[in-house]
N, C-alpha and C positions, 0 to 999 in steps of 0.2 A: 257847808259846813257841819260835820257831823260831831256829836259829844261822845266822848268814851273816857269811862274812868274819872269823871270829873273835869275833864280837860276837853277844851274846843279844839278840833283839826280842821284846817282848811283843807280842802281836796283841789289838786293841781293836775291836769291831764297833760302828760307828756309825749311827744311823737318826734322819732327821729328818724330820718332816712338811713338806711343801710345797704351795704352792698349785698349782704347774704341775709336770708331770713334769720330773726333773732328772737327767741321766746323768753329769755331770761340773759342777765349778765350780773353777777354778783360783784365782780370789779368795778363796774360803773355804778352800781348801787352803794357801794362802799365809798367810791369817790364823791358821789352826791351827798351822802351823810357826812362826810368829812367836812367838806366845804360848807354846808349849812351850818354845822355846828361851829366850826373856826370862825365864820362869820356872824356868830351869834343870832342868827336867824331862829333857830329850832332848839327845844330841848327833847322833843321825840318825833319820830319818823316811821312810817309804815310803807310797804310798797305793796302794789297789788294790781290785780286785773291786767297782768301782762298778756300781750299779744303780738303776733306777727302778721301782717296783713300788706297787700299789694293795692294799690290806688292809682290808677292812671300810669300804670307801667313804672311806678315807683314803689320800691320795697319799703315797707316801714314797720318800726318798733315803737309799740304804744304800751304806756303802764300810767297807773295813778300814784302820786305821792300823797299821803296824809300826813300833815304836817303841824306839829302844835308847839306852843312854847309856855310851859306852865307858869314862868314868873314874868314873862312880858308877850303876851298875845298878840300886841299891835306891830311886832316885829315881823310876823309872817305874812307878807305881802308879795304880791307877784312882782313888783320891782326889786325886792330884796333878794327873793329867789332867783330871779334871773341874772342879777348883779353876782351873786355867789357862784352860780354855775356859768358864767360867761367863760368861754373858752376850754370847757372840760372835755369837750370831743376830740381836741387836738391829740390827746394821747390815746384814743381809740381808732385804731385803722379800720377803715370801711364805714365809720359813721359820719354823719354829717347833718347840717340843717335841723337843730333842735328846736322844736315849738313848743312853749310851755303857755298853758292856760287855765285860769282858774275857772273850777266847775262852780 
């Protein structure tokens, strides 16, 4: 957890298997933010530490989500984040197997 501007943020690591190397994807980030806001999980989001890497012959795209909810911090849980983002990769060709972990 980190604190910025008087608000607590929980940090989640996201790892996605990709067909090609990916360093950033603004459309994916917009969709993540939209789903988290619509599901009332967050009031603020920051994305950082983007990276493309290969592990065991699998191409991976990783980044961190710094999520906060000023009015109701208890909604920022791993379960709520996973529920809100369930099926998000269906609309992104060449993306599969998203793993989300709480740091």
